[in-house]
C-alpha positions in Angstrom: -9.5 7.5 -17.8 -8.2 6.1 -21.1 -5.7 3.9 -19.2 -8.5 2.5 -17.1 -10.7 1.4 -20.0 -8.7 -0.7 -22.3 -7.8 -4.5 -22.0 -4.2 -5.4 -22.9 -3.6 -1.9 -24.2 -4.3 -0.7 -20.7 -5.6 -3.3 -18.4 -7.4 -2.1 -15.3 -8.4 -5.1 -13.2 -11.8 -4.6 -11.7 -11.9 -7.6 -9.3 -15.5 -8.9 -8.7 -15.2 -10.8 -5.4 -17.9 -13.4 -5.4 -18.9 -15.3 -2.2 -18.6 -19.0 -2.8 -22.3 -19.2 -3.8 -22.2 -22.8 -4.6 -21.1 -23.8 -1.1 -22.5 -20.8 0.7 -24.0 -21.6 4.2 -25.0 -18.6 6.3 -25.0 -20.8 9.4 -21.6 -22.3 8.9 -18.3 -21.1 10.3 -17.2 -17.9 8.6 -13.5 -17.7 7.6 -12.2 -14.4 6.3 -10.4 -14.7 2.9 -8.5 -12.2 0.9 -8.4 -12.0 -2.9 -5.6 -10.1 -4.8 -5.5 -9.5 -8.5 -2.9 -7.8 -10.7 -1.7 -8.3 -14.3 1.5 -6.3 -15.0 1.9 -4.7 -18.4 4.9 -4.2 -20.7 3.4 -1.4 -22.8 3.0 1.2 -20.2 4.2 2.1 -16.7 0.7 2.3 -15.0 0.2 -0.9 -13.1 -3.0 -1.6 -11.2 -4.1 -4.1 -8.5 -7.2 -4.9 -6.5 -7.5 -6.4 -3.0 -10.8 -7.6 -1.5 -11.9 -9.5 1.5 -14.6 -12.1 1.8 -17.9 -11.1 3.5 -20.9 -12.8 5.1 -24.2 -11.4 4.0 -27.5 -11.7 5.9 -29.4 -14.6 4.5 -28.8 -16.8 1.5 -28.3 -14.2 -1.2 -24.8 -12.8 -1.4 -25.9 -10.0 -3.7 -27.8 -8.3 -0.8 -24.4 -7.4 0.7 -23.8 -3.8 -0.4 -20.7 -2.8 1.7 -17.6 -2.4 -0.6 -15.3 -5.3 0.3 -12.2 -3.4 -0.8 -9.3 -3.7 1.7 -7.6 -0.4 2.4 -4.3 0.2 4.2 -2.4 -2.8 2.7 1.3 -2.5 1.9 1.7 -3.9 -1.6 5.2 -4.3 -2.9 6.6 -5.7 -6.2 10.2 -6.7 -6.6 11.5 -6.3 -10.2 15.0 -5.7 -11.7 16.6 -5.2 -8.3 14.1 -2.5 -7.4 11.0 -2.5 -5.1 7.8 -0.7 -6.2 5.2 0.2 -3.7 1.6 0.5 -4.7 -0.7 3.3 -3.5 -4.5 3.3 -3.4 -6.8 5.5 -5.4 -10.3 5.5 -6.8 -12.4 6.2 -9.9 -16.2 6.7 -10.4 -17.9 3.3 -10.3 -19.7 2.5 -13.6 -22.3 0.1 -12.1 -23.7 1.4 -8.9 -26.6 -1.0 -8.6 -24.9 -2.8 -5.7 -22.0 -0.7 -4.4 -22.5 3.0 -4.3 -19.0 4.2 -3.4 -16.2 4.9 -5.9 -14.3 1.9 -7.2 -11.0 1.7 -5.3 -7.8 0.0 -6.3 -4.0 0.2 -5.9 -1.6 1.4 -8.5 2.1 2.2 -9.3 3.0 4.3 -12.3 6.8 4.0 -12.2 7.6 0.7 -14.0 6.8 -1.7 -16.8 7.9 -5.2 -17.2 10.3 -6.5 -19.8 10.4 -9.9 -21.5 11.3 -13.1 -19.5 11.8 -11.2 -16.2 11.2 -12.6 -12.7 8.7 -10.6 -10.6 7.8 -11.2 -7.0 4.9 -9.9 -4.9 4.3 -9.4 -1.2 1.1 -7.9 0.3 1.1 -7.1 4.0 -2.5 -7.0 5.1 -3.8 -4.6 7.8 -4.3 -7.7 10.1 -0.6 -8.6 9.8 -1.1 -11.5 7.4 0.8 -11.7 4.2 0.0 -12.7 0.6 2.8 -13.8 -1.7 3.2 -14.7 -5.3 5.7 -14.6 -8.2 5.7 -15.0 -12.0 8.0 -14.8 -15.0 6.9 -12.4 -17.7 6.4 -13.9 -21.2 8.8 -13.5 -24.1 8.3 -11.1 -26.9 5.9 -11.7 -29.8 7.4 -11.4 -33.3 5.2 -11.5 -36.4 6.0 -13.8 -39.3 6.6 -12.4 -42.8 3.7 -14.6 -44.1 1.2 -12.3 -42.2 -1.1 -10.3 -44.5 -0.2 -6.6 -44.9 -3.3 -5.2 -46.8 -7.1 -5.5 -46.5 -8.5 -6.9 -48.7 -5.6 -9.3 -49.4 -6.0 -9.9 -53.1 -8.9 -12.2 -53.8 -8.8 -14.0 -50.5 -12.0 -14.0 -48.4 -9.9 -13.6 -45.2 -6.8 -12.0 -43.7 -4.4 -14.0 -41.5 -1.6 -13.3 -39.1 1.2 -15.5 -37.8 3.7 -15.1 -34.9 6.3 -17.0 -33.0 5.8 -19.7 -30.3 6.9 -18.9 -26.8 7.2 -21.0 -23.7 4.9 -24.0 -23.6 1.7 -23.0 -21.8 1.7 -19.3 -22.9 -1.6 -18.1 -24.4 -2.1 -15.3 -26.9 -4.9 -12.7 -27.3 -5.1 -10.9 -30.6 -7.0 -7.7 -31.2 -7.8 -5.7 -34.4 -9.1 -2.1 -34.2 -10.2 0.3 -36.9 -9.3 4.0 -36.3 -11.7 6.6 -37.8 -12.9 10.2 -37.5 -16.5 11.2 -37.3 -17.8 14.7 -38.2 -20.7 15.6 -35.9 -22.1 19.0 -36.8 -18.6 20.3 -37.7 -16.9 18.8 -34.7 -14.3 16.0 -35.5 -14.2 13.1 -33.1 -11.5 10.3 -33.1 -13.1 6.9 -32.6 -12.2 3.2 -32.5 -14.0 0.1 -33.7 -13.0 -3.3 -32.5 -13.2 -6.0 -35.3 -14.6 -9.5 -34.7 -13.1 -12.5 -36.4 -16.5 -13.5 -37.8 -20.2 -13.1 -37.4 -22.5 -16.1 -36.7 -26.2 -16.4 -37.3 -28.5 -16.8 -34.4 -32.3 -16.5 -33.9 -32.1 -12.7 -33.5 -29.7 -12.0 -36.4 -25.9 -11.9 -36.4 -23.6 -12.1 -33.4 -20.0 -10.9 -33.5 -17.4 -13.4 -32.4 -14.2 -11.8 -31.0 -10.8 -13.5 -30.6 -10.4 -15.5 -27.4 -7.1 -16.2 -25.7 -5.5 -19.5 -26.8 -2.2 -21.3 -27.5 -2.7 -20.8 -31.3 0.1 -18.8 -33.0 -2.2 -17.7 -35.9 -5.5 -15.9 -36.2 -7.9 -15.6 -39.2 -10.4 -12.8 -39.7 -13.2 -13.2 -42.2 -13.1 -10.4 -44.8 -16.9 -10.3 -44.5 -16.5 -9.6 -40.7 -14.2 -6.7 -41.4 -16.6 -5.4 -44.1 -19.6 -5.6 -41.7 -17.6 -3.9 -38.9 -16.9 -1.0 -41.3 -20.6 -0.8 -42.2 -21.5 -0.7 -38.6 -19.4 2.5 -38.1 -22.0 4.6 -39.9 -25.0 2.4 -39.3 -28.2 4.6 -39.3 -26.4 7.6 -40.8 -27.1 8.2 -44.5 -24.3 10.7 -44.9 -21.2 8.4 -45.2 -19.1 11.4 -46.0 -19.1 12.2 -42.3 -16.7 9.3 -41.7 -12.9 9.1 -42.5 -11.1 5.8 -42.1 -7.4 5.7 -41.3 -5.3 3.7 -43.7 -3.4 2.0 -40.9 -5.2 -0.6 -38.8 -4.3 -1.4 -35.3 -3.5 -5.0 -34.7 -1.7 -6.4 -31.7 -1.1 -9.7 -29.9 -0.7 -10.0 -26.2 1.3 -12.9 -24.9 0.1 -14.0 -21.5 2.4 -15.4 -18.8 1.8 -18.9 -17.4 -0.4 -17.9 -14.4 -2.6 -15.7 -16.6 -2.8 -18.4 -19.3 -3.9 -20.9 -16.6 -6.5 -18.5 -15.3 -7.9 -18.0 -18.9 -7.9 -21.7 -19.4 -10.0 -22.1 -16.2 -12.6 -19.7 -17.7 -12.9 -21.3 -21.1 -10.6 -18.9 -22.9 -12.6 -15.8 -22.2 -11.4 -12.6 -20.6 -13.5 -9.4 -20.3 -12.1 -6.1 -21.4 -12.5 -4.6 -17.9 -12.7 -7.4 -15.5 -10.8 -10.4 -14.2 -13.2 -12.3 -12.0 -11.8 -14.8 -9.5 -13.6 -16.9 -7.0 -12.5 -19.9 -5.0 -13.2 -22.4 -7.8 -11.0 -20.7 -10.3 -7.2 -21.0 -10.7 -5.2 -19.1 -8.1 -1.5 -18.4 -7.6 -1.7 -16.3 -4.5 -0.1 -17.9 -1.4 -2.1 -17.1 1.7 -5.2 -16.1 -0.2 -6.5 -16.4 -3.7 -6.6 -14.5 -6.9 -4.2 -13.9 -9.8 -0.7 -12.3 -10.1 0.4 -12.3 -13.7 1.8 -10.3 -16.6 1.5 -9.9 -20.3 3.6 -8.7 -23.2 1.9 -6.8 -26.1 3.3 -6.4 -29.6 1.8 -4.3 -32.4 1.9 -5.3 -36.0 2.6 -2.1 -37.9 2.4 -3.3 -41.5 -1.4 -3.6 -41.9 -3.1 -1.2 -44.3 -6.5 -0.7 -45.9 -6.7 -0.5 -49.7 -8.1 2.9 -50.6 -10.8 1.9 -53.1 -12.1 -0.7 -50.5 -12.7 2.1 -48.0 -14.1 4.5 -50.6 -16.6 1.8 -51.7 -18.5 2.4 -48.4 -18.7 6.1 -49.2 -16.1 6.9 -46.5 -13.1 9.3 -46.8 -9.7 7.7 -46.8 -6.9 9.0 -44.6 -3.6 8.3 -46.4 -0.8 7.5 -43.9 2.0 6.3 -46.1 
């Protein structure tokens, strides 16, 4: 299940097919459409894809349609490095069963990952004999600049900053910082993760975390105050801070998105959900014969980042030395 629940570390694409609600007319001519979504990964061999058909609900409210629109029995093939990889269908328990009651179904192949600057082609043979086609070129490799910070806190600076190289024009980048820690719960030790926002902003109800969005920028700045608050939230409500042990090494990586994925992100104002890529007819599509997204990303970890011991111990936490 771990590989199904992490964006850019392990992207599973839960495609939410949406009827064209803006132009929906239950009395107009119905045309069946097919939506395919797949983002290939460079950091593991488990690739996933979704395939849905359009539907015609009774009445004006598309949400009343409760039959899973997943398309079974399709022949999905990806051509990469002079090899052909065939996807098979499988399923997992559906998290949200308010509309669809059946397990969430998708296609997968666990035999390949994509390298940098590689051409990849797709063909989907639908059960009705129609074909969907697409292609992409995977992005280049991210390399971090020596000017990137290596410790937190970084001297007296109120922020930490990271830099990396430019790639092809049009590529977007999605950074992510994660704190690794252990929690002692009644003698049992649990390994946990805490995602770190770049800052917190004040709103009427208090503070709201702001996380990195995909963009063309080749640098990212994290407020030290945001990192401090994220660390405080780890033990929020627990007076016994000694139950928590923070790893010295912080996870920080940057995912470079290929041109189709970057264009999709641009069409959704730079936001991408950790579990879903939602595509409807008004969004960017690169699927010939249907619509959706066929793309790829390249993720690179920055391995030099460390917490300073006395900073972690100032919270009352234990420090896990990893030198």
